[in-house]
N, C-alpha and C positions, 0 to 999 in steps of 0.2 A: 233102306230101312230107316226107321225113325232114329235109331242111335247114330246112323251116318249123318243124318240131317243136322243134328244138334252139334255134332263135332264140326261139321263143315262150316255151320254159322259161327261157331266159336272161333275157328281159324280165320274166317272171312272179317273179323271185327277190327282188325287193324295191325298195327306195327308192334304193339307191346305184347310180350309173352305172358303178362300178369294181368288179371281183371281187376277194375275197380268194383266198388260194392254194388253199384247200379247195374254193371254188366254182369256180375256174378248173380244177383237176383233175377235179372232177365233170362239168362242162361238156365238158371235152375228152374224157373217156371216154364221154359220151352220144354226141357227135359221131362218135367212133371207131367206136363200134358202128353207128349208124344209117348212116354211110357204107358200111360194110361190108355191111350188109343190102341197101342199094340196088345194091351192085355185083352182087348176085346176082339181081336183078329185071330183066326184059327192059325195054327202053325207057330204060336208064340214059343212054345217049349224049344221048337227047332231054332228060333231066333236066338234064344238065350244061350244055348249051346255053341251056335255058330259064333256068335259075338264073343263069348268066352274064349273060344279057340283062336279067333282071328285078331281080336283087339285087346292087347293087354292093358292093365290099369295104368301104366306109365305113359306120360305124353312128353314128348320133347319140346312142345310148344308152349305148354302151361303146366303149372303145379297141379298136383292131385286136388281134386274137389272132395270135400266132406259133405256128402249130400244127405247124412242121417239127419241132422237137425232141422232141414228144410221140409216143412209139412204144409199140405194145402190149407189147413185152417189158419195158419199164420202168414201166409203170403199176402203181400199187398194187392196182388190181382189174382183172384181166384179163377177156378175152372170156367165158371159160368160167366163171369164178367169178361173173360178174354174172348169167349164165343161171341157175345154181344158186340164187342169191339171190332172183330175181325171174322165175319162168317165165312169167308173164303179160305181161311187159315187152314182148314183140313180137307179142302176139296179134293187134293190129289190123293189123299189116303181113301177118301170114300170111293174114288174110281177103282182102287185096288181091292175093294171089299168083295166077298162072296156073292154069288148070283142070287142067293135065297136072301133077299132084302127083309122079307117079312120075319124070317126067323132071327136075323141079325137085329132088327128092330125090337123085337120082344126081349131079346137077351140084354140089349142095351137098357131098356125100360126097367127090367128087373135090378140090373146092377145100380141104376140110378135111384131106384126106390130104397134099395138096401142101404146105399150110401147115406141117402137122406134121413132114414130112420136112426141109423147109427150116429149121425151128426146131431140130430135133435136129442137123442138119449145122452150123448156125451156132454151137450150144453147143461141138460137138467141135472146130471150127476155131478158136473163140475160146480154148477151154482149152489147146490144144497150141501155138497161136500165142503165148500169154501166157507159157507155160513157155520157149518158144524166146527171146522178146524180154527176159525178165527179166535175164539176165546183162548185156546191153547197157546197162540203166540203171544198174547197178552194177558197173562193170567190175572184175574182180580185180585185185589188185596186180601179178601178173606181166605183165599187159597194159600198165600204166602203166610198168613198168620197161623194157618192149621199146620203147615210144615214147621214153622218155628216152635209151635207148642208140642209136636212130636219130638222134636230134637232136645227142647229144653226139659221135657219129662223124664228124659234118661239121665239127667244130672240129679244125683242123690247125695244126702249127707253122709251116709254111711260109706259111700265109695270114696268120698273126698277125705273121710277120716282114715280109712284103711291106707289110701296112697300117702297121706301125711306120715302115718307111722312107719310105712315102708322107707320113705325117703330119710327119716331120721337115723336109719341103720346105715345109711352110706357113710364111707369113711369121709372126714372133711378136711384132710390135710392137704389135698391136691385138688384144685379146681376142675381140672381135666377129667379126673376120675368120676367125679360126680356128674359132669356134663355127659360122659360116655353112658352112665346108668340111665340118665334122662332120655338119652337119644334112643337106647334100647326099648325103654318103655313106650315112648311116642311111636316108635315103629311097630311095635306089637299091636297097637291100636289101629294100624292101617294108614298112618299119615304118609303122605307121599314125599319122596326126595328130602328125607331128613338128613342133615349133614352137620358136621362140626366146623366151626370157624375159628382157628387158633391164632393167637397173637402173641408174640414176645413183648412184654411191656415192662416199663421201670415202675417198680413198687417200692414204697418206704415202709420198711417192716422194723419191729422192734429189735433193739440190739440184745446182747446176752444178759443184761441185768436191767432192772426196772430204772424208769427216771425217777428223780427225787426233787423234793423241796425241803430246804433246811432253813430254820430260823436262826438269823446270825446271833441274836442275843443270848439264847439259850442253847445253841448248837443242837437243837433238836432236829432229827432227820425224820422225814415222812415219806411214805410211798403216796402215789396219787388217791389212793383210796382213803387215806387218813391213818393208816397203820404206821407204827414206828418202824424205822429201819431196823431190823434185827437180823442177825447172821442166819438163824434157822429159817426165817421167813424168806430171806434172799436166796437161800440154797433150794428152797422149794420151787422156785421160778413158776409161781402161779401164773396162769394164762391171764387171769384177772389183773395182775400187777403188770405184766409185760405189756399187755394190749390196752393200756390205759394211756394213749398218746395221741399226738396230732400228726397224721401222715403228711409229709412234705414240708414239715416245719424246719426252721433253721437248727442246727445243731451246735452244741457247746455247753458252756457254763457262763451264767450271767448272775452277778450279785448286784442288787439295786433295791431301791425303796419300792414297797408296793403301794400303788395309788388305786383307790376304788373309783371306777368309772361307771358303776352300775350297769346299765345296758349299752353304754357306748354310743348314745345318740349325739347328734351334733350339739344339741343343748347341753348334754353331760360334758362333753369335751370343752366348749366354750366356757362353762362354769369352772372346770378343773384348770384350764390353761390360764385363767384369770388369777389364780391364786398360787400357782406353782409352776415350775419349769419341769416338764415332762420327758425331756430328753434322756434316753437310754434307761428309763424307769420301767417298772413291770406294771401293767394293768390288771386289776382284779375286775373281771368282765363277766356278766351274766348272759347266758343265752336267752334269746327271745327279742321280740319287736321288730327285728329286721334281720336279714341274712348275716351269717357269721362272716363270709368273705367281705361283705360290704363293711362291716364294723371293724374288722382287722385291717382293711385298707385305710380307713380314716385313722386308726391308731399308728399305722405305719407313717402315714403323712405327717401326723403330729410329732413324730420323732421318738415314740415309745421304743424300748428294746426287747420287751417280751410280754406275754400275757398268760394270766391263769383263767381258765375257762370253767364255769360251773353252772348248775342249774338251781336256782333258788327253790326251796320246797313249795313256796307260795305259788309258784308257777306251774308246778307239776300236778297232773290229775291226782285226785284223792285215792285213786285205786292203784296208783303206782307207788312203789317203794323204792325211790331212787336216791334218797338222801344219803345213804352209806355207799353209794357205788359210783365209781369213776366211770369213764366212758371213752369211747374212740371218736374222733373226727378226721375228716378228710379236707385238706385245704386246697383241693384241686378243682378248678372250674369244670373240668370235663375232659376225658381222653387221656391217652398215653402222653405224659409230660415231655417225653423225649422227642415226640413227633408231633408238635402241635399243629392242628389243621390238615394232617395227612395220616393215612392208615399206617400201622406198624407192619409194613410188608418189607420183604428183602429188597435191599437196595435203596431204601429211604434214608436220608441223613438223619442221624439222631444227635440230639443236644445233651450235653451234660448238665441236667437240671436235678441236683440232689434236694433242692429246697425251692419251694414256690413263693416264699416270703422271707424277708430279713428278720422277722420277729421269732423268737423263741416262744412257742407255743405249747402250753400244757394243760390238759383237761383233768380237773380234780373233783372229788366229792364234795357235797355240802358239808360233810363232818369235818373234812380238813379245812375248809373255810372257817368253820366256827372255831377251830383251834387257832388258826392264824390271827383272827381278830380279837381272840380271847373273849368270847361271848360266854357271860356267866349263865348258868343253867336257870338261875331263877327269873332271868329276864325274858324267858320264853312264855308267852301268853298261851294259855290252854284254850281260851275261848275263841281266839282268832290268830291267823297267821301273821307274823311280823317279818317283812322282808329283811334279808341279812344286809348289813351295812358296816362298813369299817368306821369307827369314830374318827372325826376330823383331827382330833388332838393326838390320836395314837399313830406313832410312826413306826413302820415295821420295815426291817431290812431282811430280805431273804435272799438264798442263793438257789437258782434254778439250774438243774443239770439235765440235759437231754441228749440222749445217745441213740437214736434210731439209725438205721442202716438201709441205703438204697441198693437194690439189686434187680436184675431182669429176671421175671417169672413169666410162665406161659398161662394165659388165661383163655377160657374157650366159651364160645356161644354155640347154643343148639338152635338150628333154623330148620323148620319143616313147612312145606308148602301143600296146600289143597287147591289145585288149578281150578280157576273159573271157566264157566262153559260159555260165557258170552263175552266178557271183557277180561280175558286172562292177563292182559298187560296193566291191569289196574289193581293195586294191593291194598288190603285192609290188614295192618299189623297189629296182633296182639302180644304183648310184652310181658313177661315175669322175669325174675331173677332168681339165681341159685347160689348156694354156698357162701354165705356171709362169712365174715372174718374170724374163723375159729369159732369160739363161743360167743363172738360179738354179733349184734343184729338179732339175737336170740334165735327163734325158730320161724322167723318171718319168711325166709327164703323157702322153707318146706311148705309153709302156709300157701304162698304165692304159686310155687310149683304145683301143688296139689289141685289148686283151683283151675289153672290152665290146663292141667292133664285131664281133669274131669270134663272140661269143655271139648277138648279134642276127642275124647272117647265118644261123646254124645254126637258130635258132628260126623265122626267117621262111621258110626252105626247107620246113619242115614245115608252117607255117601256109598256105603256098600250095597245099598239098595237101589242105586242108581241116581240119587239126588246129587246135584251140584250148585254151588253158588254161582252167581253171575260173575263175580269178581273173585280174583285169587285171595285166599286167606293165607297169611304168613305167620306162623306161630313162633315166637322167639323166647328163649330162655338166656338171659344175659349173665356173663361172668364179669367180675371185677367191679360191680356196683359200688361196693364199700369203699373204694379208692377214687371214686369221682366218675361214675357211670362209664368206665373205661370200655367195657365190652361193646356196649351200644354205639358209643362214638367211633371206635375203630371200624366196626362193621359199616356203619353209615358213611364214614368218611370215604371208604373204599368204593362205595356205590352211590356216591352222592349225585352224580348226573343221572342215573338211573331212577333213583328214588325221587329226586326233584320232579320228574316228569310222570312217575306211575304211582306214588303212594297217594291214597285218598284219605286215610285216617289212621290215627295211632290210638289203641285202646290199652290202658295201663292196668296191669294187676300187681303193682308194687305194694307189698305190704297190706293185703286186704282186710285183715282184722287187726286193727291196732287197739281196739276196745270194745265194748259191748253196748254203749248207750245211745248212740247217734249214727244214722246212715249219712254219710258226707259225700254227695255226688259233686265232682268238679268237672267242668266241661268248658272248651272254648265257645265263644259266643254263638258260632254257627250251629253248634251241637247241643246247646243248652235246651231247646225245645224237645229234641229227640231224648235226651236224658230224663226229662220231666215225664214225657209220655210213657217211655219204657218203666220208670219207676211206678207209676200208678198202675200200669198194666200187669206187672209181673212182681210185685212186692209180697213177700211172705210175711215179714213182720209188720202186720197192719198198724200196729199201735206205734211203730218207731218212724215209719215211712212218711206219712203225710206232712209232719212238721219240718222235714228237710228240704232245703232249698238249693237248687243247682247255682253255682257260683264259678267265676272265672279268676281263681287265684293261682298263684305258682304251685305247679305239681311236683312232688318230689319223685325222685328215681329217674329212670331211663327214658322218660319221654322228652327229656331236656333237649336233646339234639333235634328231634323231629319237630319241636316246637319252635325253638330258637334259631335253627339254621335251615330248615327246610319249610317252615311255615305250613306244617300240617295240622289239621284240626285234630284235637286230642280229647280224650275223656277218661274219667276214672272213678270207679265206685269204691268206697272203703267205710268200715266201721270204726268210729273213735270214741274216745271217752269225752264226756263234757269237761271243759276246762273250768278250773276253779278261779281263774283270773280273766278279767277282760283284756288283758295284754295279748297281742297276736302271738301265736306259738310258732317257734321254728325249732322246737325241740326235736323235731324228726332228723335234724342235722347230727344229732348225738346218737351213737350206737351203743346202747347199754347192754351189758351181758344179762341174759334172761334166762331163767330155769327153764329146761326142756318141756316141763308140763305148763308153762305159762299160757301158751296158746289154747290148750284144752281147758285151762281154768276160765279163760274168757269166753269160750264158745264149747262147752262140753258135749253138746248134741252135734255141732258142727252145722247147725241150721244158718247161722250167719254167713259161713262160708258158701253154703248152698244158695243163699239169697244173692250173695256177690256173683257167684258163677252164672246164675240165670239171668241177672241184670246185664252182665257183661256179654253174655250170649246173645240176650235179645237185641242190644244195640249193634253187635258185631254182625249178627245175621241180617238186620234191616240194611246196614250199609253196604254189606257184601251182596245182597240179593235183590234189592228194590231196583227197577229200571230207572228211575230219577233218585239221585242221591238225597237222602233226607236232611239236607242242610238248609238253614235259613239265613238268606242274604240279609233281609231286612233288620234282623236281630244284631248283626255286626254294626249297622249304622246307628242303632239306637244305643248300643253299648258305648259307641265313640261320643255320642252326645252326652250320655250320662257321665262320661269321663272328664267333660269339660265344664261341668257344674261346679259352682263355688266361685270365690273371689280370689284364688290363690295366684292367678296371673291374669294379665290383660289378654283375654282369649276371644276378642271380638272377630279377628280374622279367621281364627280356628272354627269358631261357631259357624261363620258364614260357609266356609268349605264343608263343614259337618252337615249343614242344612242341605247343600246340593247332593252330598253323598246319600243323605236319607231319601231325598226326592228320586235320585236315579235308582236307589234300591228298591224303592216301593214300585216304580215302573217295571223293574226287572222282575219282581215278584209276581206282579199281577200279569204282566203280558207274556212272560215265558214260563214261569214255574207253574202257574195255574193250568194252562192248557197241556203241559208236559206230564202233569200228574193225573190227568184225566185219559183213561185207556182209549176212549173214543176219538180223541184229538191228537193222541201221541204218534209222532213221526220219528222213526228210529234214527234218522241222520240228526234231527235237530235235538233229540235226546242226548246223543253223544256230544254234541257241541255244547249243550247246556251243562252236561256233567263235567266237561273240561273247564268251563268257567267256574262252576261250584267248587271243584277241588282245589282251586288256586285263590280262593277269596281272601285268606289270611296272609298270604305272601306279601302283600303290600305293606303290612304293618310291621315288619322286621326292620329295625334301625341298625345302622352300621356298627354301632358300638354303644354298650351299656356298662354302667359301673359293676364291678365284681359282685356277683350273686343276684344280680337283677336280671329280669329276662330282656332279651332283646326284642321279643314279640310283645308290643306295648299293649295289646288286648288284655292281657293279664295283669291284675292287680296284686300288690305285695300280700294283702290280707283282707279280712272281711271288714275292717274298720275303714280302710281308705277307698275311696272310690276314684280319686284322680289317677292320670297316668303316672306310673312309677318314675319314669325318667325326669318328669317335670318337678315331682316332689323332691327327688334327690338333687336336682339342679338348684331348687330353692334353698335346700339345707347347705349346699356347697357355696351358694352366694352368702349366707349368714357366716360360714366359717371363714371364708376368704375375702369377704367384703368386694366381691367382684360380680358384675352381671354378665360376663362373658359366657359362663356356663348356661345360664338360663335362656340366653338367646340362642345358643347352639341347640339346646334341647327343644326350644319353641320351633326352630327351623326343621328339625328331625321329624316332630310329630305333625307339622304342617305339610311336609313333603308326603308323609306315609298317608294321611287323610286324602290329599289331593290325588296321589297315585291310585289309591282304591276307587275313587270317583271316576277317574279316567278309564280304569279297568272295567267298571260296571258299564260305563257308557260305550267303551269299544265293544263289549260283549252284546249290547243292544244293537249297535250298528251292524255287527256281523249278522245277526238274526234278520234284521230288516233287509239287509242285501241278499240273503239266502231265500228269504220269502219273495222278493222282487223277482229274482231270477226264476223261481218256481213258477210265478205267474207268467 
């Protein structure tokens, strides 16, 4: 029988019990033809039963063959082709045919006609079916926009307001308790795999009594708010009194002369050191113009022993009433101080770091400053604001007493995932924070959490109906933000290797409504175009949005680790108040006690919250769902060239490298990103390769070390006024202070290496694509 013939041929092929691919194809084709021939002969049913009884599937000579995927339509040599090549192939079977050749011929003809008709119909159905199915595999952009609109329309101001009010009912004594409540709320909306990430970290908390400032001459004692030290006030242990302090400051008592250093710039310090010895003295320092940690590092290098911090009323927005309030600051650059660079996990070595500076640092109100400098009431001009200043001839001796306590506490992060359907190993992280320091930080944490919760609810309503983003969306509510972004640092340090490879972007919702006058979008250079497009597409406050420009300045909050250690593109939308001063503001470093109704006074209808939620949702959905990441490589090159403008340094070599970077970025943008964004030219493998290049664009610009308070990612400016690289500006200031060019040369080398590294990275990406294209050809 035919079955016997095939196995006989198979056994006769040689010495090996295994078949190579060509032998397997030939054997399968022989079996295919012989089985078809047997189907045309009478008595086939008998053959099938006999063969089933006599020949088990197992074969001691060769492994089992899976014949199911082998079809005549896909065989390299089909049935009719084999007949033409070997006409005698079936002669012995024809001799065994029944005597009625005419009937047999008719039967064969009918079978052949039937097979031919079915074959033609299959081709037609497959062709038109493929044409109809093609758009679903690469959906056009309008369909994506329609999905985004369906999701975003579910975000409503009244729902955000209700969530905000519910959050204010949570007890705020324990960070973990609040985190558990947020977890339950996110889970109720259907978010997948929501979990707590707990860490035992070293916090610096107020002592049993408030810190004090005492005038030596009059022996008058003051609390940081400006109130006089009274027994009944002390017994009340007001939260505002206790929590007016600098976390991780040095502890103890210091009696010394008060020296007014204004904003603590290099020019201020050069001027002061020229007229007096500042060793172990106490600096009177204004917040603003540059990061606090940077200014304190300058004071520490100069030899100061302590510092009083305050916000000049001329620098604060007109809508903010901050003059009579003290505040809290954290002197922590990021993460658990006891485990720098490592997660606070069991078994990790912990250092004893009760303070992160040698300075005794105390925040005070502007009211207290006026008392210390003896500013007469009649000197205050009603028509304009006069900055506070200690008269040069007035010598003040004060005693500063700081008694905060370090202790280990548990802080918790809430992490929830919505897995991607196409690229589940690529993450878009959306981050908010919860539970500020008791009454400090106001209700911004509730505002932040309410907005991210509204976004989760809208996304999950669509997900329940079957929709999925292409990439995984990770929603995070961070704990310990007030003490130096501890929660986000510890989580990211524990997952550093995974996040370096998988995170695509970080979208921040840190304090989304700080004012109500101006929309302030901040984005890394590769995301600036996306931020501008989303703002014009989905801005509800039409009168306030067109005038706002997207900038790349340092972002406050938990985006810090992702920008400076992972090189992840980041973005943030927020509403702020217009500044009354042209000085760059770093007032966000101060956490003021804010009345619970302050947020609702700023945005009574919660329309601003709704706008932030929709803008954030728009950019998040586009990054998470578009086949090609909506990043702009050329914008990075242009940003680098803009940073080198000016005559602050001899940047000829830098400009030459930056020019090559721009040329390579332009080629990359035109040759690779343009066809990838065209659905007709889009190839899945090349898109994945392109996305891998795009998500690592900014990693080249992380320098090894930066001064305290300055970003290691040099693509971000300090503020709106300055356009140069921050590390170069700081190096120039350091040169003025120490009369040495060593720092500026080191900074130039860091920047040059970053730009050159980025240019090589772009070029390598182009080479990979050219190699892949040549291989395809």
